[in-house]
KOLGUBA-392271 format. One record per residue (C-alpha): y, z, x. Coordinates in pm, 1 decimal. Layout:
BEGIN
atom py->Y	pz->Z	px->X
...
//
This chain:
BEGIN
atom py->-2977.0	pz->319.6	px->904.4
atom py->-3033.4	pz->-9.9	px->725.5
atom py->-3130.3	pz->-294.4	px->956.7
atom py->-2906.6	pz->-570.6	px->823.8
atom py->-3013.4	pz->-926.3	px->900.5
atom py->-2747.0	pz->-1139.3	px->1068.7
atom py->-2722.9	pz->-1495.7	px->1186.8
atom py->-2545.4	pz->-1589.9	px->1509.6
atom py->-2230.0	pz->-1800.7	px->1460.0
atom py->-2212.7	pz->-2138.9	px->1626.2
atom py->-1981.6	pz->-2172.4	px->1929.9
atom py->-1635.2	pz->-2313.8	px->1875.6
atom py->-1636.8	pz->-2681.7	px->1970.8
atom py->-1302.4	pz->-2840.1	px->2052.5
atom py->-1305.8	pz->-3216.8	px->2020.9
atom py->-1154.7	pz->-3370.9	px->2332.9
atom py->-1026.3	pz->-3720.7	px->2391.8
atom py->-1334.7	pz->-3816.3	px->2591.9
atom py->-1601.0	pz->-3558.1	px->2505.1
atom py->-1663.0	pz->-3232.3	px->2320.2
atom py->-1597.4	pz->-2898.6	px->2490.5
atom py->-1708.5	pz->-2544.0	px->2422.1
atom py->-1511.3	pz->-2226.0	px->2487.6
atom py->-1626.8	pz->-1927.2	px->2687.9
atom py->-1416.8	pz->-1610.5	px->2659.2
atom py->-1432.3	pz->-1264.7	px->2810.5
atom py->-1189.3	pz->-980.8	px->2744.1
atom py->-1061.1	pz->-685.5	px->2939.2
atom py->-919.0	pz->-444.1	px->2682.6
atom py->-690.7	pz->-165.1	px->2802.6
atom py->-710.9	pz->126.2	px->2558.3
atom py->-480.7	pz->423.4	px->2606.0
atom py->-683.4	pz->742.2	px->2591.3
atom py->-583.0	pz->966.2	px->2300.2
atom py->-476.3	pz->1272.2	px->2499.1
atom py->-169.4	pz->1495.6	px->2501.2
atom py->-157.3	pz->1491.0	px->2882.9
atom py->-190.1	pz->1219.8	px->3146.1
atom py->-496.9	pz->1140.7	px->3354.5
atom py->-393.1	pz->1325.8	px->3670.8
atom py->-99.8	pz->1544.2	px->3559.4
atom py->5.7	pz->1769.2	px->3273.1
atom py->299.9	pz->1549.1	px->3169.3
atom py->323.0	pz->1457.2	px->2801.7
atom py->203.2	pz->1120.6	px->2669.5
atom py->423.5	pz->1130.8	px->2357.0
atom py->551.0	pz->785.0	px->2261.3
atom py->922.6	pz->727.3	px->2209.0
atom py->1054.5	pz->1003.2	px->2436.4
atom py->1378.0	pz->957.9	px->2628.0
atom py->1324.0	pz->735.0	px->2934.6
atom py->1185.8	pz->919.8	px->3237.4
atom py->1153.3	pz->1249.7	px->3048.1
atom py->770.9	pz->1263.2	px->3056.4
atom py->734.8	pz->1238.9	px->3434.5
atom py->579.3	pz->1502.3	px->3662.0
atom py->608.5	pz->1519.5	px->4041.1
atom py->258.1	pz->1364.8	px->4058.5
atom py->363.0	pz->1070.4	px->3837.7
atom py->675.0	pz->1015.5	px->4048.0
atom py->463.3	pz->1018.6	px->4368.1
atom py->662.5	pz->1295.8	px->4531.8
atom py->540.2	pz->1383.4	px->4884.5
atom py->252.5	pz->1629.8	px->4892.6
atom py->162.5	pz->1596.7	px->4525.0
atom py->-210.3	pz->1559.8	px->4455.8
atom py->-383.3	pz->1433.4	px->4138.7
atom py->-595.9	pz->1670.3	px->3927.8
atom py->-843.1	pz->1511.2	px->3684.6
atom py->-782.2	pz->1578.5	px->3316.4
atom py->-1127.5	pz->1680.5	px->3186.4
atom py->-1043.6	pz->1580.9	px->2829.1
atom py->-973.7	pz->1222.4	px->2938.3
atom py->-1318.8	pz->1214.5	px->3099.0
atom py->-1469.9	pz->1343.7	px->2774.6
atom py->-1289.6	pz->1072.5	px->2576.3
atom py->-1424.4	pz->801.3	px->2806.9
atom py->-1778.5	pz->936.6	px->2770.5
atom py->-1735.3	pz->953.2	px->2392.9
atom py->-1623.8	pz->589.8	px->2392.3
atom py->-1920.8	pz->483.0	px->2601.7
atom py->-2162.0	pz->660.4	px->2368.1
atom py->-1995.6	pz->497.4	px->2068.6
atom py->-2057.3	pz->155.8	px->2226.2
atom py->-2424.4	pz->231.2	px->2298.9
atom py->-2342.2	pz->222.4	px->2668.8
atom py->-2495.9	pz->384.5	px->2972.3
atom py->-2308.4	pz->693.9	px->3093.3
atom py->-2298.1	pz->728.6	px->3470.8
atom py->-2338.9	pz->1092.9	px->3566.2
atom py->-2177.6	pz->1014.4	px->3902.1
atom py->-1865.7	pz->799.0	px->3928.1
atom py->-1574.0	pz->771.1	px->4167.9
atom py->-1208.0	pz->675.1	px->4180.5
atom py->-1060.8	pz->409.3	px->4407.7
atom py->-714.0	pz->305.9	px->4514.8
atom py->-598.7	pz->-37.8	px->4404.0
atom py->-307.6	pz->-124.7	px->4629.4
atom py->-16.9	pz->-336.1	px->4512.4
atom py->359.1	pz->-296.4	px->4495.7
atom py->555.2	pz->-307.9	px->4172.1
atom py->883.8	pz->-132.2	px->4090.2
atom py->731.0	pz->77.1	px->3810.1
atom py->435.0	pz->196.2	px->4019.6
atom py->589.9	pz->471.5	px->4237.4
atom py->281.8	pz->536.5	px->4451.8
atom py->242.8	pz->174.6	px->4556.8
atom py->-120.3	pz->197.9	px->4441.5
atom py->-308.5	pz->259.6	px->4118.4
atom py->-596.2	pz->507.3	px->4095.5
atom py->-877.0	pz->319.0	px->3923.1
atom py->-1257.1	pz->275.6	px->3936.2
atom py->-1399.2	pz->-41.3	px->4088.1
atom py->-1730.9	pz->35.9	px->4251.7
atom py->-1857.8	pz->329.5	px->4044.7
atom py->-1722.3	pz->327.8	px->3685.6
atom py->-1786.4	pz->615.9	px->3448.6
atom py->-1950.4	pz->392.7	px->3182.5
atom py->-2198.9	pz->112.2	px->3238.2
atom py->-2342.6	pz->-157.3	px->3012.5
atom py->-2311.5	pz->-138.7	px->2634.4
atom py->-2265.7	pz->-368.3	px->2334.7
atom py->-2066.8	pz->-434.5	px->2017.8
atom py->-2183.7	pz->-613.7	px->1705.7
atom py->-1888.8	pz->-829.1	px->1595.4
atom py->-1877.5	pz->-915.8	px->1225.6
atom py->-1783.6	pz->-1277.3	px->1155.4
atom py->-1839.9	pz->-1265.4	px->779.0
atom py->-2112.8	pz->-1141.6	px->542.3
atom py->-2446.4	pz->-1190.2	px->715.3
atom py->-2290.1	pz->-1341.7	px->1028.4
atom py->-2237.6	pz->-1151.4	px->1352.8
atom py->-2245.7	pz->-1187.7	px->1728.7
atom py->-2355.7	pz->-929.1	px->1981.0
atom py->-2101.8	pz->-900.1	px->2264.0
atom py->-2218.5	pz->-721.0	px->2576.1
atom py->-1995.5	pz->-463.9	px->2745.6
atom py->-2014.3	pz->-483.0	px->3123.4
atom py->-1837.3	pz->-156.0	px->3203.5
atom py->-1567.4	pz->90.5	px->3107.6
atom py->-1360.6	pz->243.8	px->3381.8
atom py->-1072.8	pz->490.0	px->3381.6
atom py->-740.8	pz->419.9	px->3547.0
atom py->-379.1	pz->526.2	px->3531.0
atom py->-116.6	pz->309.3	px->3361.9
atom py->200.3	pz->186.3	px->3531.6
atom py->554.3	pz->236.3	px->3403.5
atom py->780.5	pz->-16.6	px->3236.6
atom py->1049.5	pz->-236.8	px->3387.6
atom py->1339.2	pz->-317.5	px->3154.9
atom py->1533.2	pz->-635.5	px->3228.7
atom py->1752.5	pz->-685.9	px->2921.5
atom py->1991.3	pz->-388.1	px->2938.5
atom py->2217.0	pz->-522.0	px->3212.9
atom py->2282.2	pz->-879.7	px->3333.8
atom py->2268.8	pz->-778.9	px->3700.3
atom py->2021.0	pz->-490.3	px->3717.8
atom py->1675.1	pz->-389.4	px->3601.9
atom py->1584.4	pz->-38.5	px->3489.1
atom py->1258.1	pz->151.1	px->3520.5
atom py->1104.0	pz->393.7	px->3270.3
atom py->818.4	pz->595.9	px->3420.9
atom py->707.7	pz->770.3	px->3100.5
atom py->387.3	pz->564.5	px->3082.5
atom py->311.6	pz->607.9	px->3453.6
atom py->-10.5	pz->801.8	px->3490.9
atom py->-117.1	pz->773.2	px->3125.1
atom py->-496.8	pz->742.7	px->3106.2
atom py->-636.0	pz->398.9	px->3025.4
atom py->-991.2	pz->291.8	px->2953.5
atom py->-1046.7	pz->-65.7	px->3067.4
atom py->-1328.6	pz->-203.3	px->2853.0
atom py->-1466.8	pz->-517.6	px->3014.9
atom py->-1681.9	pz->-756.5	px->2812.7
atom py->-1927.4	pz->-1016.4	px->2936.8
atom py->-1822.7	pz->-1379.0	px->2874.5
atom py->-2013.6	pz->-1379.1	px->2545.2
atom py->-1729.3	pz->-1471.4	px->2308.1
atom py->-1729.6	pz->-1834.2	px->2197.8
atom py->-1412.6	pz->-1891.8	px->1994.1
atom py->-1057.1	pz->-1770.4	px->1916.6
atom py->-1152.3	pz->-1614.9	px->1581.7
atom py->-1441.9	pz->-1436.5	px->1747.1
atom py->-1212.0	pz->-1297.6	px->2018.7
atom py->-975.3	pz->-1155.9	px->1757.7
atom py->-1268.8	pz->-1014.9	px->1559.3
atom py->-1404.2	pz->-851.6	px->1877.2
atom py->-1072.9	pz->-677.0	px->1944.6
atom py->-1054.2	pz->-572.1	px->1579.3
atom py->-1406.5	pz->-426.6	px->1585.2
atom py->-1344.4	pz->-247.4	px->1915.2
atom py->-1020.3	pz->-104.6	px->1777.0
atom py->-1204.1	pz->14.0	px->1464.6
atom py->-1472.0	pz->193.2	px->1667.9
atom py->-1216.8	pz->359.6	px->1898.8
atom py->-1021.8	pz->487.7	px->1599.5
atom py->-1337.5	pz->624.3	px->1434.2
atom py->-1420.8	pz->800.8	px->1760.8
atom py->-1065.6	pz->934.1	px->1796.9
atom py->-1047.1	pz->815.1	px->2158.2
atom py->-755.5	pz->569.2	px->2111.8
atom py->-513.1	pz->528.5	px->1822.4
atom py->-532.5	pz->149.0	px->1857.2
atom py->-157.6	pz->101.8	px->1809.3
atom py->-106.5	pz->-247.1	px->1951.5
atom py->264.1	pz->-253.2	px->1870.6
atom py->323.5	pz->45.0	px->2102.1
atom py->105.2	pz->-107.5	px->2372.7
atom py->-170.4	pz->151.9	px->2329.2
atom py->-426.7	pz->-127.2	px->2295.8
atom py->-377.6	pz->-454.4	px->2478.9
atom py->-606.5	pz->-724.8	px->2610.6
atom py->-632.7	pz->-957.5	px->2907.1
atom py->-809.8	pz->-1271.4	px->2784.3
atom py->-1017.7	pz->-1483.6	px->3022.1
atom py->-1064.1	pz->-1841.6	px->2899.0
atom py->-1269.0	pz->-2129.1	px->3038.9
atom py->-1413.3	pz->-2451.7	px->2902.8
atom py->-1757.5	pz->-2601.6	px->2954.1
atom py->-1961.0	pz->-2892.3	px->2824.9
atom py->-2209.7	pz->-2823.0	px->2541.3
atom py->-2524.2	pz->-2662.1	px->2678.7
atom py->-2358.7	pz->-2517.3	px->2990.7
atom py->-2334.0	pz->-2168.1	px->2839.1
atom py->-2708.5	pz->-2166.9	px->2771.5
atom py->-2768.6	pz->-2257.6	px->3137.2
atom py->-2545.2	pz->-1966.4	px->3239.1
atom py->-2748.9	pz->-1734.6	px->3016.1
atom py->-3067.1	pz->-1845.2	px->3190.8
atom py->-2935.0	pz->-1827.0	px->3548.3
atom py->-2636.4	pz->-1587.9	px->3524.4
atom py->-2458.8	pz->-1845.1	px->3743.9
atom py->-2088.9	pz->-1838.1	px->3648.6
atom py->-2031.6	pz->-2184.4	px->3797.2
atom py->-2170.5	pz->-2332.1	px->3475.4
atom py->-1879.3	pz->-2187.3	px->3280.1
atom py->-1587.3	pz->-2361.5	px->3448.0
atom py->-1280.6	pz->-2209.7	px->3612.0
atom py->-1129.2	pz->-1930.3	px->3408.7
atom py->-764.8	pz->-1841.2	px->3355.3
atom py->-654.6	pz->-1495.4	px->3250.7
atom py->-385.0	pz->-1443.8	px->2985.7
atom py->-228.6	pz->-1102.1	px->3041.9
atom py->-113.2	pz->-822.4	px->2810.9
atom py->-192.1	pz->-959.3	px->2464.9
atom py->-103.1	pz->-703.8	px->2196.5
atom py->-158.2	pz->-905.4	px->1877.6
atom py->-483.3	pz->-1043.9	px->1738.8
atom py->-295.3	pz->-1338.5	px->1591.4
atom py->-139.0	pz->-1417.0	px->1930.0
atom py->-478.6	pz->-1380.9	px->2100.2
atom py->-614.8	pz->-1657.8	px->1878.1
atom py->-312.2	pz->-1881.7	px->1930.0
atom py->-310.9	pz->-1829.8	px->2308.3
atom py->-680.5	pz->-1917.2	px->2339.7
atom py->-635.9	pz->-2233.7	px->2132.7
atom py->-345.4	pz->-2347.4	px->2349.4
atom py->-509.3	pz->-2254.4	px->2679.0
atom py->-832.2	pz->-2434.3	px->2589.1
atom py->-648.2	pz->-2756.8	px->2507.9
atom py->-439.9	pz->-2723.1	px->2826.3
atom py->-753.1	pz->-2695.5	px->3039.3
atom py->-922.2	pz->-2984.7	px->2857.2
atom py->-617.4	pz->-3201.3	px->2919.7
atom py->-627.0	pz->-3125.2	px->3294.0
atom py->-1000.0	pz->-3189.9	px->3332.8
atom py->-1005.0	pz->-3507.5	px->3125.8
atom py->-711.7	pz->-3641.3	px->3329.2
atom py->-922.0	pz->-3599.5	px->3643.5
atom py->-756.1	pz->-3277.8	px->3761.3
atom py->-887.9	pz->-2933.6	px->3848.7
atom py->-808.4	pz->-2609.5	px->3665.4
atom py->-661.8	pz->-2349.8	px->3902.3
atom py->-780.8	pz->-1991.8	px->3860.9
atom py->-464.2	pz->-1801.2	px->3781.2
atom py->-301.8	pz->-1534.8	px->3568.2
atom py->-87.9	pz->-1663.0	px->3280.3
atom py->140.7	pz->-1520.9	px->3014.0
atom py->161.5	pz->-1626.8	px->2649.3
atom py->502.6	pz->-1714.6	px->2501.3
atom py->474.7	pz->-1662.0	px->2122.7
atom py->810.1	pz->-1831.1	px->2058.6
atom py->695.1	pz->-2154.0	px->2224.1
atom py->328.7	pz->-2109.9	px->2135.9
atom py->217.2	pz->-2180.2	px->2491.3
atom py->93.1	pz->-2011.4	px->2807.1
atom py->272.9	pz->-2030.0	px->3139.9
atom py->173.0	pz->-1950.1	px->3496.0
atom py->244.1	pz->-1596.7	px->3619.1
atom py->64.7	pz->-1582.3	px->3957.1
atom py->-250.3	pz->-1699.7	px->4129.0
atom py->-549.0	pz->-1488.8	px->4029.0
atom py->-614.1	pz->-1204.5	px->4268.2
atom py->-963.5	pz->-1094.8	px->4363.8
atom py->-1077.4	pz->-743.1	px->4453.8
atom py->-1013.8	pz->-795.2	px->4826.7
atom py->-652.0	pz->-887.7	px->4753.9
atom py->-592.6	pz->-533.4	px->4628.6
atom py->-753.8	pz->-372.7	px->4936.7
atom py->-961.2	pz->-129.8	px->4730.1
atom py->-1093.9	pz->179.9	px->4902.2
atom py->-1218.3	pz->520.2	px->4777.5
atom py->-935.4	pz->748.5	px->4671.7
atom py->-912.4	pz->1014.9	px->4945.8
atom py->-747.9	pz->1265.5	px->4710.6
atom py->-1036.5	pz->1282.7	px->4461.2
atom py->-1399.0	pz->1379.5	px->4516.0
atom py->-1670.5	pz->1179.2	px->4336.0
atom py->-1686.7	pz->1280.6	px->3970.6
atom py->-2016.0	pz->1441.7	px->3871.1
atom py->-2097.2	pz->1533.8	px->3511.2
atom py->-2404.0	pz->1697.3	px->3359.9
atom py->-2641.9	pz->1532.0	px->3114.1
atom py->-2626.3	pz->1839.3	px->2888.7
atom py->-2249.9	pz->1792.9	px->2854.9
atom py->-2301.5	pz->1426.1	px->2764.3
atom py->-2565.4	pz->1528.2	px->2508.0
atom py->-2322.3	pz->1775.3	px->2349.1
atom py->-2059.4	pz->1501.2	px->2317.2
atom py->-2317.3	pz->1266.5	px->2164.8
atom py->-2415.4	pz->1528.4	px->1908.9
atom py->-2052.0	pz->1556.9	px->1797.6
atom py->-1998.9	pz->1183.3	px->1738.4
atom py->-1893.8	pz->1086.6	px->1384.8
atom py->-2082.6	pz->832.1	px->1175.6
atom py->-1958.3	pz->498.3	px->1308.1
atom py->-1857.0	pz->199.1	px->1093.6
atom py->-2178.7	pz->-4.3	px->1126.6
atom py->-2395.0	pz->291.4	px->1026.0
atom py->-2159.6	pz->388.6	px->745.7
atom py->-2147.5	pz->32.3	px->610.9
atom py->-2526.3	pz->6.8	px->617.7
atom py->-2554.3	pz->338.0	px->429.6
atom py->-2312.1	pz->221.1	px->160.7
atom py->-2515.8	pz->-97.9	px->113.5
atom py->-2851.5	pz->84.3	px->108.7
atom py->-2768.3	pz->401.9	px->-82.7
atom py->-2496.4	pz->280.3	px->-318.3
atom py->-2618.8	pz->-74.4	px->-374.0
atom py->-2282.9	pz->-233.2	px->-300.5
atom py->-2225.6	pz->-570.7	px->-138.3
atom py->-2180.8	pz->-599.5	px->237.5
atom py->-1826.8	pz->-726.9	px->178.1
atom py->-1726.8	pz->-424.2	px->-32.0
atom py->-1884.8	pz->-191.8	px->222.9
atom py->-1685.5	pz->-364.2	px->499.0
atom py->-1359.8	pz->-314.0	px->308.0
atom py->-1431.8	pz->53.6	px->246.8
atom py->-1526.1	pz->122.6	px->609.9
atom py->-1237.2	pz->-71.9	px->765.3
atom py->-1091.2	pz->256.4	px->886.6
atom py->-1209.4	pz->615.2	px->887.6
atom py->-937.6	pz->732.6	px->646.3
atom py->-1029.8	pz->475.6	px->380.0
atom py->-1399.9	pz->555.0	px->413.7
atom py->-1336.5	pz->929.2	px->381.2
atom py->-1117.7	pz->874.8	px->73.4
atom py->-1385.1	pz->661.0	px->-92.4
atom py->-1663.1	pz->907.2	px->-17.1
atom py->-1464.4	pz->1186.6	px->-180.2
atom py->-1408.7	pz->969.5	px->-488.1
atom py->-1775.5	pz->864.7	px->-502.8
atom py->-1916.6	pz->1216.5	px->-452.4
atom py->-2146.5	pz->1282.7	px->-749.8
atom py->-2031.3	pz->967.1	px->-929.4
atom py->-2143.8	pz->606.4	px->-974.6
atom py->-2091.0	pz->448.5	px->-631.6
atom py->-2032.9	pz->94.8	px->-756.8
atom py->-1782.0	pz->208.9	px->-1018.2
atom py->-1601.5	pz->422.0	px->-758.4
atom py->-1593.0	pz->128.4	px->-513.8
atom py->-1448.7	pz->-101.2	px->-780.4
atom py->-1163.8	pz->138.1	px->-859.2
atom py->-1087.9	pz->220.6	px->-495.4
atom py->-1090.3	pz->-141.7	px->-376.1
atom py->-941.7	pz->-331.1	px->-668.3
atom py->-702.3	pz->-81.5	px->-821.1
atom py->-596.1	pz->160.9	px->-548.1
atom py->-621.5	pz->-57.8	px->-235.9
atom py->-469.3	pz->-349.0	px->-427.3
atom py->-171.2	pz->-137.3	px->-532.0
atom py->-123.6	pz->12.5	px->-186.0
atom py->-134.1	pz->-331.9	px->-23.4
atom py->122.2	pz->-463.7	px->-270.2
atom py->356.1	pz->-177.5	px->-177.2
atom py->270.5	pz->-200.7	px->196.0
atom py->135.9	pz->155.5	px->206.6
atom py->-154.1	pz->304.6	px->402.4
atom py->-429.3	pz->505.7	px->237.3
atom py->-280.0	pz->815.6	px->400.0
atom py->39.8	pz->745.4	px->205.1
atom py->-132.4	pz->714.1	px->-132.6
atom py->49.2	pz->902.8	px->-411.0
atom py->-288.0	pz->938.8	px->-586.1
atom py->-546.6	pz->1176.5	px->-443.0
atom py->-920.5	pz->1115.3	px->-432.5
atom py->-965.4	pz->1398.7	px->-684.5
atom py->-724.1	pz->1232.7	px->-929.7
atom py->-895.7	pz->893.7	px->-905.3
atom py->-1231.8	pz->1065.4	px->-938.7
atom py->-1101.0	pz->1233.2	px->-1255.8
atom py->-1023.3	pz->892.6	px->-1408.7
atom py->-1374.1	pz->769.9	px->-1325.1
atom py->-1520.9	pz->1083.2	px->-1487.6
atom py->-1332.4	pz->1008.2	px->-1810.3
atom py->-1472.3	pz->652.6	px->-1809.0
atom py->-1825.2	pz->776.7	px->-1745.6
atom py->-1814.3	pz->1030.4	px->-2029.8
atom py->-1675.9	pz->769.7	px->-2269.1
atom py->-1350.5	pz->957.8	px->-2324.3
atom py->-1150.8	pz->648.4	px->-2223.5
atom py->-1223.5	pz->276.8	px->-2197.0
atom py->-1163.9	pz->63.1	px->-1890.0
atom py->-840.7	pz->-64.4	px->-2044.0
atom py->-710.9	pz->284.5	px->-2118.8
atom py->-818.0	pz->390.4	px->-1770.4
atom py->-575.7	pz->137.9	px->-1620.4
atom py->-294.6	pz->291.7	px->-1826.2
atom py->-394.6	pz->638.3	px->-1706.5
atom py->-410.0	pz->509.1	px->-1348.1
atom py->-51.1	pz->382.8	px->-1376.4
atom py->71.8	pz->717.5	px->-1510.7
atom py->-104.7	pz->922.8	px->-1243.5
atom py->2.1	pz->683.6	px->-963.7
atom py->369.9	pz->688.5	px->-1060.0
atom py->412.3	pz->1033.1	px->-1219.9
atom py->124.7	pz->1243.8	px->-1091.7
atom py->-73.7	pz->1490.3	px->-1298.8
atom py->-435.0	pz->1553.4	px->-1393.2
atom py->-601.2	pz->1258.0	px->-1574.0
atom py->-784.5	pz->1471.9	px->-1832.0
atom py->-467.3	pz->1658.4	px->-1925.7
atom py->-269.0	pz->1334.0	px->-1953.0
atom py->-532.1	pz->1176.8	px->-2181.6
atom py->-537.5	pz->1484.4	px->-2404.8
atom py->-161.0	pz->1533.2	px->-2419.4
atom py->-81.7	pz->1168.2	px->-2491.0
atom py->-359.5	pz->1105.4	px->-2739.3
atom py->-527.4	pz->841.7	px->-2522.9
atom py->-887.2	pz->939.3	px->-2594.4
atom py->-1121.9	pz->659.5	px->-2689.8
atom py->-1227.0	pz->641.6	px->-3055.7
atom py->-1605.1	pz->687.5	px->-3069.6
atom py->-1629.6	pz->779.8	px->-3438.0
atom py->-1839.3	pz->491.5	px->-3576.7
atom py->-1708.6	pz->560.9	px->-3927.6
atom py->-1348.1	pz->504.2	px->-3819.4
atom py->-1444.8	pz->195.0	px->-3620.5
atom py->-1645.1	pz->55.2	px->-3912.7
atom py->-1347.7	pz->103.3	px->-4143.9
atom py->-1126.4	pz->-90.9	px->-3902.9
atom py->-1383.7	pz->-371.0	px->-3879.4
atom py->-1414.7	pz->-391.5	px->-4260.4
atom py->-1037.7	pz->-418.8	px->-4293.1
atom py->-1013.1	pz->-705.0	px->-4041.9
atom py->-1302.9	pz->-891.6	px->-4206.9
atom py->-1153.7	pz->-849.3	px->-4554.7
atom py->-817.8	pz->-985.5	px->-4437.5
atom py->-962.5	pz->-1293.1	px->-4264.4
atom py->-1228.0	pz->-1462.6	px->-4485.6
atom py->-1173.8	pz->-1804.1	px->-4322.8
atom py->-1245.7	pz->-1661.6	px->-3975.5
atom py->-1555.3	pz->-1491.8	px->-4114.4
atom py->-1700.3	pz->-1826.6	px->-4227.2
atom py->-1622.9	pz->-1985.0	px->-3890.6
atom py->-1786.1	pz->-1694.7	px->-3706.6
atom py->-2100.6	pz->-1725.4	px->-3915.7
atom py->-2122.3	pz->-2090.1	px->-3810.0
atom py->-2036.9	pz->-2011.8	px->-3446.5
atom py->-2133.3	pz->-1656.4	px->-3337.0
atom py->-1918.4	pz->-1687.4	px->-3023.6
atom py->-1610.9	pz->-1649.3	px->-3245.8
atom py->-1712.0	pz->-1287.2	px->-3314.5
atom py->-1507.0	pz->-1199.2	px->-3008.3
atom py->-1191.4	pz->-1270.9	px->-3208.8
atom py->-1279.0	pz->-986.0	px->-3449.8
atom py->-1350.1	pz->-751.7	px->-3157.2
atom py->-1005.8	pz->-829.5	px->-3014.3
atom py->-835.3	pz->-767.4	px->-3348.8
atom py->-1010.3	pz->-432.8	px->-3394.1
atom py->-913.0	pz->-325.1	px->-3041.6
atom py->-555.6	pz->-426.7	px->-3114.5
atom py->-552.7	pz->-239.6	px->-3444.9
atom py->-680.4	pz->78.1	px->-3278.1
atom py->-437.3	pz->55.3	px->-2988.8
atom py->-722.1	pz->-20.3	px->-2748.6
atom py->-879.2	pz->319.1	px->-2814.6
atom py->-1194.4	pz->202.9	px->-2992.4
atom py->-1515.1	pz->209.5	px->-2792.7
atom py->-1569.7	pz->-159.7	px->-2704.1
atom py->-1948.0	pz->-132.0	px->-2713.6
atom py->-1944.0	pz->24.9	px->-3060.1
atom py->-1697.4	pz->-237.6	px->-3184.0
atom py->-1919.9	pz->-521.6	px->-3061.3
atom py->-2227.5	pz->-374.6	px->-3227.8
atom py->-2057.6	pz->-316.1	px->-3563.4
atom py->-1889.9	pz->-658.8	px->-3569.6
atom py->-2223.3	pz->-829.7	px->-3494.6
atom py->-2393.4	pz->-633.7	px->-3770.2
atom py->-2120.2	pz->-704.5	px->-4026.0
atom py->-2113.3	pz->-1076.8	px->-3955.1
atom py->-2488.7	pz->-1095.3	px->-3989.9
//
């Protein structure tokens, strides 16, 4: 793997009325485990089912029902930890987190507080070519999701849908290493990318399968460095948590607002209260939800229905051996082996499907040329039509066929764009289309020379100008290309025109 050199971005500084302030941000990301069954029952996790149709007796907390751990969910959590270069705890345990809410039938949530399945890890967050920040992961623990209360179906009543109850969540907790709104959004984006490569979460934020609780505090310049030295959180100021953010754009906006709110309080001589807040995207502001609970408020204790979870190192090693190539490694390989820019490599590795498509196109071909056609022509067209790579009407084999025709000199770059349009809209094999429609490039130097002679003979005034100013030779090249319907080999045309004009 190529060891790319990065620089650390500067912290976001928000200019206050009286002094400058820096932001300190930590995130708790809840990622729904990609599994067909829930964490402690066999009920389906399919999204969009009829309300309360994916609910087992365990999920509904019927008397006498006991949870049974879904081994695949454990495997997915281990896979995620390995993908984040994290420590895997061979022994972990589940706890009960006690609180009442209408869509939590048990009156408690089975989670992991004291002994999580995954320990410390890290993510390298890209902030632009050559710029990145390392964000430390404190822990990943497994827990069951709650249901959903619905308040807008009846003016006098609320409804409850328990389909999500018991769905497995991975709570991925970062250290307070994030220093700005853009960085927070980039962190969530990078985490989402890694989870999707691993296949452990589909990352669908719109469906609530990936959502973040954002902890924001302000501190004076230099305070964060003191925290790094002492690990004393008092240097970082009082934090407020913004719950259930499911949009990277809203995450940025909420942090900006919350930071300015806290600055306003402190500079007016007040004190920031530690609390949980919600973000209102319509008003562009956060509002208080409740005072921030601590662990003792939830009366955590070991779950009496589940023994400590013990896994074997050999099983972890087998999972590690099956991990796919992750985006950082893939990007580094594209830069090192194919000689492409870091930016192009980032575009091509944005998601696993795009990377796989590109690699099929580039197989046995010029990597830079393949990247140019995939990024500029195909991705550009798909973006214009709001399509995903999985919805592309052109296959990797078809695009590779066009690149082969360019490489062999059968078609020029200009003709290739015409072939691309035909294949994209009508389908078909590029080589057959070129042959059937007479689109092959003219490489016969005799025919090209005859065309050049004709243009020169018809334009004596331009010839004299070109002899005085060689740059005007391009005019003759353009005329020859026009006369041959763009089929003449551009390189041959340039050479013959230069020779003829002396």
